[in-house]
LOBADREN-840257 format. One record per residue (C-alpha): residue number from 1; residue in one letter; x, y, z. Coordinates in nm, 3 decimals, padded with zeros to 5 digits. Each point is the difference from the previous one (the first is absolute). Last residue first. Layout:
residues N
nr | rest | u | v | w
NUM | a | X | Y | Z
...
***
This chain:
residues 274
nr | rest | u | v | w
274 | p | 00.067 | 04.878 | -00.923
273 | h | -00.159 | -00.340 | -00.028
272 | n | 00.248 | -00.284 | 00.180
271 | g | -00.235 | 00.030 | 00.287
270 | e | -00.315 | -00.130 | -00.203
269 | i | 00.226 | -00.298 | -00.073
268 | a | 00.110 | -00.120 | 00.356
267 | s | -00.418 | 00.071 | 00.105
266 | a | -00.086 | -00.257 | -00.291
265 | p | 00.242 | -00.257 | 00.174
264 | t | 00.248 | -00.184 | -00.228
263 | p | -00.078 | -00.307 | -00.084
262 | p | 00.233 | -00.336 | 00.098
261 | r | 00.263 | -00.079 | -00.257
260 | y | 00.002 | -00.387 | -00.019
259 | g | 00.266 | -00.102 | -00.199
258 | l | 00.108 | -00.385 | 00.184
257 | a | 00.265 | 00.144 | 00.195
256 | a | -00.238 | 00.283 | 00.099
255 | s | -00.249 | -00.236 | 00.136
254 | a | 00.218 | -00.174 | 00.159
253 | d | 00.173 | 00.299 | 00.193
252 | r | -00.371 | 00.095 | 00.085
251 | a | -00.032 | -00.355 | 00.157
250 | a | 00.333 | 00.049 | 00.185
249 | r | -00.151 | 00.348 | 00.135
248 | a | -00.340 | -00.170 | 00.143
247 | v | 00.191 | -00.282 | 00.159
246 | m | 00.198 | 00.275 | 00.166
245 | p | -00.296 | 00.198 | 00.086
244 | g | -00.182 | -00.291 | 00.163
243 | l | 00.337 | -00.130 | 00.203
242 | r | 00.010 | 00.262 | 00.275
241 | p | -00.339 | 00.100 | 00.009
240 | v | -00.073 | -00.333 | -00.006
239 | d | 00.203 | -00.164 | 00.272
238 | a | -00.306 | 00.098 | 00.314
237 | a | -00.204 | -00.206 | -00.193
236 | s | 00.272 | -00.328 | 00.084
235 | v | 00.302 | -00.135 | -00.148
234 | r | 00.234 | -00.256 | 00.193
233 | q | -00.268 | -00.199 | 00.165
232 | t | -00.252 | 00.020 | -00.332
231 | p | 00.260 | -00.200 | -00.221
230 | f | 00.082 | 00.201 | -00.293
229 | g | -00.110 | 00.067 | -00.380
228 | v | 00.126 | 00.286 | -00.162
227 | g | -00.138 | 00.205 | -00.355
226 | l | -00.030 | 00.053 | -00.382
225 | v | -00.311 | -00.062 | -00.195
224 | a | -00.007 | -00.037 | -00.396
223 | a | -00.043 | 00.145 | -00.329
222 | l | -00.340 | 00.262 | 00.092
221 | q | -00.058 | 00.225 | -00.303
220 | g | 00.147 | 00.306 | -00.007
219 | d | 00.097 | -00.041 | -00.356
218 | y | 00.417 | -00.013 | 00.119
217 | r | -00.092 | -00.257 | 00.253
216 | f | -00.120 | 00.029 | 00.324
215 | v | 00.117 | -00.180 | 00.328
214 | p | -00.240 | 00.002 | 00.279
213 | a | 00.062 | 00.001 | 00.368
212 | s | 00.030 | -00.254 | 00.236
211 | i | 00.061 | -00.099 | 00.412
210 | s | -00.033 | -00.347 | 00.163
209 | g | -00.074 | -00.171 | 00.306
208 | v | 00.001 | -00.395 | 00.087
207 | d | -00.046 | -00.186 | 00.354
206 | s | -00.351 | -00.032 | -00.082
205 | n | 00.019 | -00.138 | -00.334
204 | r | -00.201 | 00.175 | -00.306
203 | e | -00.149 | 00.297 | 00.187
202 | g | 00.290 | 00.052 | 00.321
201 | f | 00.080 | 00.314 | -00.100
200 | a | -00.071 | 00.240 | -00.311
199 | a | 00.176 | 00.290 | -00.062
198 | f | -00.094 | 00.222 | -00.348
197 | f | 00.166 | 00.234 | -00.209
196 | g | -00.099 | 00.326 | -00.177
195 | q | -00.097 | 00.120 | 00.302
194 | e | -00.370 | 00.142 | -00.194
193 | r | -00.001 | -00.285 | -00.255
192 | a | 00.096 | -00.252 | 00.285
191 | q | -00.296 | 00.143 | 00.249
190 | e | -00.278 | -00.018 | -00.282
189 | a | 00.102 | -00.362 | -00.057
188 | q | -00.017 | -00.064 | 00.365
187 | a | -00.326 | 00.097 | 00.014
186 | d | -00.121 | -00.172 | -00.330
185 | l | 00.122 | -00.341 | 00.188
184 | q | -00.203 | 00.041 | 00.297
183 | e | -00.277 | 00.093 | -00.137
182 | w | 00.028 | -00.245 | -00.288
181 | s | -00.051 | -00.241 | 00.279
180 | i | 00.275 | -00.318 | 00.112
179 | p | 00.310 | 00.189 | 00.170
178 | t | 00.239 | -00.234 | 00.175
177 | v | 00.017 | 00.123 | 00.340
176 | d | -00.108 | -00.317 | 00.169
175 | t | 00.238 | -00.194 | -00.228
174 | f | -00.054 | -00.161 | -00.346
173 | r | -00.346 | 00.078 | -00.071
172 | t | -00.072 | -00.081 | -00.334
171 | l | -00.151 | 00.267 | -00.236
170 | e | -00.268 | -00.158 | -00.243
169 | t | 00.052 | 00.111 | -00.357
168 | d | -00.255 | 00.160 | -00.255
167 | k | 00.175 | 00.366 | 00.018
166 | l | 00.364 | -00.147 | 00.073
165 | a | 00.111 | 00.028 | -00.362
164 | e | -00.156 | 00.347 | -00.066
163 | r | 00.150 | 00.114 | 00.316
162 | a | 00.323 | -00.090 | -00.136
161 | g | -00.062 | 00.148 | -00.356
160 | p | -00.056 | 00.335 | 00.113
159 | d | 00.369 | 00.019 | 00.145
158 | f | 00.104 | 00.288 | 00.227
157 | a | -00.189 | -00.043 | 00.319
156 | l | -00.076 | -00.356 | -00.045
155 | f | 00.367 | -00.114 | -00.087
154 | i | 00.131 | 00.219 | 00.279
153 | k | -00.262 | -00.208 | 00.241
152 | g | 00.174 | -00.311 | -00.086
151 | p | 00.339 | 00.078 | 00.046
150 | a | -00.063 | 00.084 | 00.396
149 | g | -00.162 | -00.358 | 00.086
148 | a | -00.318 | -00.178 | -00.058
147 | h | -00.246 | 00.121 | -00.285
146 | i | 00.229 | -00.113 | -00.304
145 | p | 00.046 | -00.329 | 00.045
144 | m | 00.378 | -00.138 | 00.057
143 | v | 00.236 | -00.208 | -00.278
142 | q | 00.320 | -00.026 | 00.087
141 | g | 00.244 | -00.046 | -00.323
140 | v | 00.301 | 00.166 | 00.127
139 | l | 00.007 | -00.051 | 00.356
138 | f | -00.100 | 00.192 | 00.320
137 | p | 00.128 | -00.186 | 00.323
136 | r | -00.103 | 00.107 | 00.296
135 | m | 00.345 | 00.153 | 00.242
134 | v | 00.169 | -00.041 | 00.297
133 | v | 00.364 | 00.000 | -00.082
132 | h | 00.012 | 00.313 | -00.159
131 | l | 00.174 | 00.064 | -00.313
130 | t | -00.312 | 00.088 | -00.182
129 | e | -00.068 | -00.185 | -00.364
128 | a | -00.012 | 00.212 | -00.304
127 | v | -00.314 | -00.142 | -00.207
126 | a | -00.126 | -00.026 | -00.318
125 | v | -00.261 | -00.054 | -00.204
124 | v | -00.286 | -00.081 | 00.308
123 | t | -00.344 | -00.121 | -00.154
122 | r | -00.297 | 00.198 | 00.083
121 | f | -00.359 | -00.168 | -00.024
120 | q | -00.360 | 00.037 | -00.137
119 | g | 00.144 | 00.034 | -00.385
118 | d | 00.360 | -00.032 | -00.011
117 | r | 00.134 | 00.356 | 00.207
116 | m | 00.355 | 00.055 | 00.009
115 | y | 00.197 | 00.006 | 00.306
114 | v | 00.376 | 00.154 | 00.103
113 | c | 00.138 | -00.096 | 00.346
112 | a | 00.273 | 00.156 | 00.282
111 | t | 00.054 | -00.194 | 00.259
110 | e | 00.063 | 00.239 | 00.353
109 | g | 00.296 | 00.195 | 00.086
108 | s | -00.160 | 00.317 | -00.111
107 | d | 00.295 | 00.130 | -00.199
106 | d | 00.158 | -00.305 | -00.120
105 | r | -00.295 | -00.167 | -00.082
104 | l | -00.128 | 00.329 | -00.197
103 | q | 00.349 | 00.037 | -00.170
102 | q | -00.047 | -00.341 | -00.084
101 | i | -00.373 | 00.046 | -00.127
100 | i | 00.169 | 00.290 | -00.206
99 | p | 00.264 | -00.227 | -00.158
98 | h | -00.255 | -00.222 | -00.128
97 | l | -00.212 | 00.243 | -00.150
96 | l | 00.127 | 00.001 | -00.347
95 | r | 00.062 | -00.357 | -00.058
94 | v | -00.362 | -00.122 | 00.167
93 | v | -00.170 | 00.254 | -00.212
92 | d | 00.148 | -00.126 | -00.320
91 | l | -00.100 | -00.337 | 00.102
90 | g | 00.260 | -00.245 | -00.190
89 | l | 00.191 | -00.070 | 00.386
88 | t | -00.318 | -00.186 | 00.047
87 | g | -00.037 | -00.183 | -00.311
86 | p | 00.375 | -00.085 | 00.030
85 | a | -00.051 | -00.159 | 00.371
84 | a | -00.240 | -00.211 | -00.139
83 | w | 00.237 | -00.275 | -00.125
82 | q | 00.233 | 00.005 | 00.306
81 | v | -00.336 | -00.034 | 00.203
80 | l | -00.069 | -00.331 | -00.187
79 | r | 00.331 | -00.118 | 00.018
78 | l | 00.091 | 00.073 | 00.353
77 | g | -00.314 | -00.255 | 00.074
76 | i | -00.359 | 00.108 | 00.140
75 | r | -00.065 | -00.221 | 00.327
74 | y | -00.054 | -00.321 | 00.116
73 | r | -00.072 | -00.212 | 00.288
72 | d | 00.082 | -00.353 | 00.137
71 | g | 00.412 | 00.043 | 00.036
70 | d | 00.065 | 00.367 | -00.141
69 | r | -00.085 | -00.063 | -00.369
68 | d | 00.073 | 00.253 | -00.285
67 | l | -00.246 | 00.079 | -00.271
66 | f | 00.038 | 00.151 | -00.373
65 | g | 00.376 | -00.185 | -00.004
64 | e | -00.062 | -00.244 | -00.226
63 | r | 00.055 | -00.282 | 00.188
62 | v | -00.289 | 00.129 | 00.253
61 | m | -00.254 | 00.096 | -00.238
60 | n | 00.055 | -00.439 | -00.119
59 | q | -00.043 | -00.077 | 00.374
58 | v | -00.320 | 00.229 | 00.035
57 | l | -00.139 | -00.136 | -00.333
56 | r | 00.022 | -00.340 | 00.118
55 | q | -00.126 | 00.057 | 00.334
54 | c | -00.331 | 00.195 | -00.154
53 | t | -00.077 | -00.273 | -00.227
52 | s | 00.063 | -00.291 | 00.291
51 | a | -00.212 | 00.209 | 00.211
50 | p | -00.279 | 00.037 | -00.216
49 | l | -00.009 | 00.416 | -00.050
48 | g | -00.264 | 00.186 | 00.192
47 | t | 00.241 | 00.276 | -00.011
46 | a | -00.033 | 00.118 | 00.362
45 | r | 00.001 | -00.336 | 00.104
44 | a | 00.264 | -00.155 | -00.232
43 | i | 00.201 | 00.326 | 00.137
42 | q | -00.074 | -00.040 | 00.399
41 | q | 00.114 | -00.374 | -00.036
40 | l | 00.289 | 00.082 | -00.185
39 | t | 00.093 | 00.262 | 00.264
38 | p | -00.006 | 00.385 | -00.022
37 | e | 00.285 | 00.187 | 00.079
36 | p | -00.083 | 00.391 | -00.125
35 | a | -00.367 | 00.025 | 00.201
34 | d | -00.098 | 00.325 | 00.070
33 | i | 00.280 | 00.164 | -00.264
32 | s | -00.173 | -00.225 | -00.251
31 | f | 00.081 | -00.366 | -00.149
30 | c | -00.308 | -00.228 | -00.096
29 | n | -00.071 | 00.201 | -00.323
28 | l | 00.346 | -00.186 | -00.112
27 | i | -00.212 | -00.322 | -00.002
26 | e | -00.289 | 00.143 | -00.217
25 | s | 00.248 | 00.121 | -00.247
24 | v | 00.207 | -00.318 | -00.015
23 | k | -00.359 | -00.178 | -00.106
22 | g | -00.099 | 00.327 | -00.241
21 | l | 00.370 | -00.093 | -00.130
20 | v | -00.077 | -00.391 | -00.032
19 | l | -00.311 | 00.052 | -00.195
18 | i | 00.161 | 00.184 | -00.278
17 | p | -00.313 | 00.165 | -00.128
16 | t | -00.100 | -00.031 | -00.369
15 | t | 00.076 | 00.267 | -00.267
14 | r | 00.321 | -00.047 | -00.128
13 | d | -00.055 | -00.401 | 00.023
12 | g | -00.369 | 00.034 | -00.221
11 | q | 00.211 | 00.195 | -00.287
10 | e | 00.256 | -00.260 | -00.034
9 | k | -00.299 | -00.270 | 00.015
8 | a | -00.149 | 00.161 | -00.235
7 | a | 00.313 | 00.067 | -00.247
6 | a | 00.052 | -00.355 | 00.068
5 | n | -00.363 | -00.102 | -00.098
4 | g | 00.026 | 00.207 | -00.321
3 | a | 00.326 | -00.171 | -00.135
2 | a | -00.164 | -00.332 | 00.070
1 | m | -00.293 | 00.132 | -00.238
***
């Protein structure tokens, strides 16, 4: 009987959630690109944890290197960053495309990024940062909505799942020019398909613009979105004729690196017949 109880207890230990890990996860969820350095009071308020419990967990997370402390504020710790790096570098797409976005950064002078979609959001998975002093930060792991900004229009144009993910979502207006109707988004997606790239200015932040293009896998499915981001004080709509084709060309190089071969036009095939 005792052996049966022990076995049941062991099975229960395997399936019962470890509550402290859930609390640690709630604390880590308090850190974001928009709020990278919350105070202990802000963490306690956001998690709903008792102040004493929150303080004890945060102190232990600092001790283990999960968090760093600067005065009364906290940041994600270097140890967590180090653990995350192998996962990012392990992505085949990231490895293969990194030299291409570095070249795009050098050619354009602006920060070059690669995005992947997760539901109704897009996430930065690789960055080659501009050398300009004036810049807007784009960080690996940064999560943004699909409907605002140039990368999202590429997802909507070439990834059927993107529209499906957004169809029942209320579109948030971030600035005066954020598209919040499907008429606007469908028109922008069509323009992206026609051009092979899309440029957007001030849709998510009024002083930030972006130009993006699609990266395809060997089977023709969208693998990622590649593009540049910049402060609008340096790049305007007048620069799109120069930068748009540059971004599209880098995206074609990226697609080729992933094994994609564009279909041969029917007219070219017919022209080969005697």
